[in-house]
Every structure is written in C-alpha cells, then in structure tokens.
C-alpha positions as semicolon CSV with decimal commas, in nm:
position;residue;x (nm);y (nm);z (nm)
1;M;7,807;10,956;5,510
2;S;8,100;11,035;5,752
3;N;8,173;10,811;6,055
4;R;8,412;11,069;6,198
5;L;8,338;11,146;6,553
6;V;8,366;11,500;6,700
7;E;8,338;11,675;7,043
8;L;8,011;11,853;7,062
9;K;8,030;11,998;7,412
10;Q;8,203;11,957;7,742
11;F;8,007;11,930;8,072
12;P;8,148;11,977;8,422
13;S;7,970;11,662;8,544
14;T;7,864;11,309;8,436
15;V;7,507;11,397;8,536
16;E;7,484;11,699;8,301
17;A;7,644;11,507;8,024
18;S;7,410;11,209;8,065
19;I;7,102;11,445;8,046
20;A;7,226;11,576;7,717
21;R;7,309;11,221;7,593
22;G;6,955;11,118;7,678
23;I;6,794;11,407;7,497
24;L;6,993;11,345;7,182
25;E;6,943;10,975;7,187
26;D;6,563;11,032;7,217
27;E;6,595;11,231;6,896
28;G;6,785;10,933;6,729
29;I;7,136;11,072;6,753
30;D;7,420;10,833;6,855
31;V;7,621;10,984;7,145
32;Q;7,931;10,880;7,343
33;L;8,067;11,024;7,652
34;S;8,442;11,049;7,702
35;D;8,608;11,092;8,042
36;E;8,288;10,998;8,209
37;G;8,458;10,868;8,527
38;I;8,641;11,193;8,576
39;G;8,306;11,370;8,612
40;D;8,216;11,123;8,885
41;M;8,534;11,214;9,085
42;R;8,433;11,588;9,078
43;L;8,759;11,658;8,872
44;G;8,557;11,739;8,558
45;P;8,607;12,108;8,552
46;A;8,975;12,080;8,642
47;V;9,058;11,851;8,357
48;G;8,816;11,988;8,080
49;G;8,502;11,797;8,188
50;V;8,303;11,510;8,038
51;R;8,303;11,529;7,660
52;L;7,988;11,456;7,453
53;I;8,078;11,321;7,117
54;V;7,860;11,276;6,809
55;R;7,907;11,185;6,438
56;E;8,031;11,488;6,241
57;E;7,715;11,468;6,032
58;D;7,500;11,508;6,333
59;V;7,666;11,803;6,489
60;E;7,437;12,076;6,339
61;R;7,117;11,899;6,436
62;A;7,245;11,806;6,783
63;T;7,350;12,154;6,842
64;A;7,007;12,287;6,745
65;I;6,831;12,033;6,970
66;L;7,038;12,113;7,288
67;A;6,997;12,494;7,219
68;S;6,618;12,455;7,192
69;V;6,615;12,272;7,523
70;H;6,828;12,536;7,679
71;R;6,602;12,808;7,552
72;L;6,298;12,614;7,692
73;N;6,454;12,597;8,035
74;E;6,528;12,976;8,027
75;D;6,173;13,054;7,937
76;E;6,048;12,845;8,218
77;A;6,297;12,955;8,473
78;V;6,157;13,079;8,802
79;D;6,330;13,344;9,012
80;F;6,307;13,187;9,369
81;G;6,455;13,488;9,514
82;E;6,139;13,699;9,501
83;R;5,801;13,617;9,658
84;S;5,473;13,738;9,542
85;E;5,260;13,962;9,769
86;E;5,010;13,673;9,823
87;A;5,298;13,434;9,921
88;E;5,410;13,718;10,167
89;D;5,065;13,739;10,316
90;E;5,031;13,369;10,354
91;A;5,364;13,348;10,525
92;G;5,282;13,629;10,757
93;G;5,524;13,869;10,613
94;C;5,833;13,663;10,684
C-alpha cells in the first residue's frame, strides 16, 4: 500500500475543488487541497488553480467517481436558452 500523494486534478476555484473533495470523501477517499487560499483570491487560474491531491492507490477510483458525476451533470443539463412553446404562451410571447 503506497502512501505517495499525487495531484489528481486542478480547479480554478476553491468552491469547485471543495465540491470534488466532498464527493470523494463521501466515497471514502482521503483528499487534500493545495493552494486553497489562492482560489479564494481569484488568482487560481493564473497560478494553476487549486490542486486536488489523493493517494496514488486511489487515483483510478477517484477519477472514475468524478467522471461519473460529470456525466450525470451533462445528462441532466438544461439549456436555458430555449423556451418551450407552452412557456412562450404563458409568457405572452415575450
């Protein structure tokens, strides 16, 4: 069992990194965030973002978990740019 820590992903903000951390921790994966304060200062994208770090042995499982959550979000995505005909009628054609 390796205790080596590796960077799994970088996020532009602390909020996004914290969401990913919560998802992984709920699945029993230990997570650390590096450069967390940088994300709060809105400098994250300029300096590489907030880094999500996991044990090397958890990389494959953590990657799969985050990928499945991403797929779920894409499947449930709603295009707010288009309105149904029913919504148009209710809004008076606005």
